[in-house]
N, C-alpha and C positions, 0 to 999 in steps of 0.2 A: 750230676745235674745242675745246669745253669738256669737262672731265672731272671726276669726283667719285668718292669711294669710300666705302664703309662695311663695316667688318670688326669683328664682335663675337663674344666667346666665348659659346657656346650654354649652356643650363641643364645638360646632362649632361657638359660638358667642364671640365677643370681648367685648361686653357690652350687658346690659339687655334693650331690647327695650320693655319690657312689663312696663306698667305704671298701677297703681291701686289707688282706694281710699276705705278706710274703715273708719268708724267714730273714731275720736280721740277727746277727751275732749277738748272743746274750740277751735277746729280747723276745723270748717265746719260742714255741715249737719250731723245729727246723725242717719239717717235712709236712706242713700243713698250709693250704692255699685257700684263700677266701675272696670272693667278689659279693658283695651285697649292695644292690642298687635301691635306694630310697625312691618310693613311688611319687614322681614329680606332681601328678594330679591331685595328691592329697596332702594334708598338714604334716610338717615336721618330719618329712621322709629322711632327712639327714640324720636326725636324732635316733630314728628307729634302726636305719642301717648301721649307725655306729654302735648301737646298743647290741645289735646282732653279733657284730664282729667281736666286741669286748667280751660279751658273754661266752662265746665260743673259746676265745683264747683263754679266759679264766677258768672255764670248765676243762679244757685240755690240760691246762697246768696241774689243775687239782686232781684230775683222774689220772693224769700220766698216760693217757691213751690207752688204758686197760682194755683187754678183750681184743677181737679181731678188729681190723680197720673198719669193717662194715659196722660192727656194734659200736665202736667209738663214734663214728660219724653220726649214727642215728641217736645216740645219747646226747652228743652235742647239739644235734637239731632239735631234739626235745626240749633241751633246756633254753635254747634260743627262742622257741615258740613259746615257751611258758614266760619268759622274761618279757617278751613284746606284748603278749596278752595281758601280762600283769602291769606293765606301763599304761596301756590303753584303758583296761577295765572293760567289763562287758558292755556298758552303754556306749563305748566309743569304739568297738570293733569295726574296722574297714574305714576309720577316719583317717588312718595312716598305715603305712606298711613298707615291706621291703622283700625284695627277691633274695636268693641265696644260691650261689654256686660253690661248692666247697669239696676240695680234693685232698686225698691223704696219700703220700707215697711212703711205702715200706718195703725194703728188699726189692726195689726196682719194679714195684707193682703199684699201679694206680686204682685207689678207690674213690668213689665220688658220691655225692648227693646233690640234687638240683630241685629248687622250688621257685616258681614264677617263669619270668621270660629272659633271665640271664642264661648264658649258654656255654657249654663245654665242648670243644673240638678237639680231634686228634689229627694232626698232620702226619701222614705217613707215605712215603714213596711217592711224593708230589700230588697226594690226594688229601682234601680236607673232609674229614668224616665227622658229622655231627653225632655226639654221644648222647645229647639230652633232647627233650622237646620243650616247646613253650606251652606252659599251662595258661592257655588263654581260651577266649569264648569260641574261637574258630574250631577248636576241637569239638566242642559242643554241637555247633552249627553242622559240622561234616557228618557226626553221627546221625543228627537228625536227616540230614540230606540222603544218606545211604539207606536209611529206613524209610524213606519216601514221605517224610513228614513235611519237608519243606523243598523248594525247587534247589537245584545244585548251585545255580549261580548266586543264591543267598549266602553261601559259604564266604564268597569273595566280595560281596557287595554290602553286606550287613555292616553298619556303622559300629556295631559292638563287638566286631569280631577280634579286635586286639585287646579287649579288656581282660584283665587277669581273673581267673577262676580260683587260683590257688596261690597264696602269698602269706608271708608272716605279718600278722595284724589282722587277719579276718576272723580270728577265733580258732575253732578247729580247722585244720587243713582240709582240702578237699583232694589234692593230688600231691605226689612226691615222686621224683625219679630216683629210682635205686637200681644199678645194673644188675644183671643176673649173676655177675660174677667180676671179680677185679681184673684190670687190663694189665697184662705183662707187657712192659715197656721194651723197646728196641732201640739200638744205637741208631741216632738220626731222628728218632721220633720227636715231635713237638706237641705239646698240649697248650691250648688257649683257652682261659676262663675269661669271658667278656660279658660286659653289660650290652644291652639292646642298642645303645648308642653307637657301638662298633659296627654290628652285623647289619643294622638298618642302614648304615652309610656306605658300607663296601660290600661287594659281591665276593663269593668265594674265590674267584680267581684273583680279585684284588687283595684279598686277605693272604693268599699263598705268595702272591708277589712280595708283599710286605714281610712275611715270615722268612722268605728267602734271602732277606738281607742280613741274616745271621744276627751277629751281636747288635746290629743297628736296626733290628726289626722294630722296636717301640718307636723310633724316630720315623722309620719309613711308614709305619701305620699311621702316625700323626699326620704325616705329610700328605698322605693319601686321603685322609678325612678332610683336612683343610683345603686340599685342592678342589673338592667337591663344592665348597662354598654354600652349603645348604643354610638357609636363613633360619630353619627350625632344628639346627643340629642340637642334639641332645647331650648331656653330659656323657662321657665315655671313658671306660676303664678297660684295659686288657692286661691280664697276667700271662706271661709267655714264659713256658718251661722247655728247655731243650735238654734231650739226653745226649750226651757227649759220645763221640765215636763215629758219626755219620756225617754225610755232607748236608749242606742246607738244601731244602727242598726246592724244586723247580716246578712250576705249575705244568700239569700234564696237558698235552696237546690232544683235545678230544678228537681231532681228524687224524691222528697219527695211529697206526696200528703197530703194536710191539710184538716182536717174536717171543714165543714162550717155550 
C-alpha cells in the first residue's frame, strides 16, 4: 500500500483548519488514515480538528487497536466525540466543530467511519465510487420532499441545504456512517479521503484524471484545483491510498460500450 497527501490553505482562509494523519515511520499507527476538517464558519475549528486527530492517535496507541477494525474505529470515534464535547462544554456545543473521515486497513481490508461532509471514495476500474454520504440538511429536506411536506425544488434551493446536521462538537451525534461490512481491496484500487474543499472544486471525472497520474496524483489534484481559480476556494486536503499491483485508473468514457 502506497499513500500520499496534499493539504493546502484555501483562498478564503487565513489558516488551514484541515488536520490529517497518514502513517509515518516510528510516529504512530501504520494502518490508520484520518481527515478532520475544522468547520470554518465556527470558532477555533483548527483547534477542534487537531484535537480530534490527536485524541484518535493517542487512543489507538493506548488500545493497540484491540477488537475488530469496526470496534476499534467506533471506540476511537467515541473518544474523539467525548474529547471535543469536553473541550467545548455543554454551554458551547455547536460553537465549533469538525468532520471526521477515518479508515483502517488490516489484512488488505478497509474499514471506515465518517461524520459530517468529508468524503471517502473508492477508485476501481476507472470508476469513482462514493462510499460515504454527507450529513447535511439536504438529506432532511429530501426526506420532507418525498413525504410531500415541502416542494421538491426546496431540496436544491433552500439556503440551509449545505449546513451540517452531524459533526463532532454538536454534543450527541445525530448521524454516523458505518459500512455494512469492510471492503476487500484489490490490486489497482485507490482510496481517497478528502475534505469538502476537494470535491466541491472538482468533478468526479477531474478527480479520476488526477488519480490517474499515479505517484504524481497529489500534485495533479492541486494543479486541477488551482486551475479553477475559485475566489472562494476552501482549504483542501486529500489522502490518497493506492493498492499496488494494478495500473493507474483511466476515467471511463460514458459513451463507450464495453464487451463483457
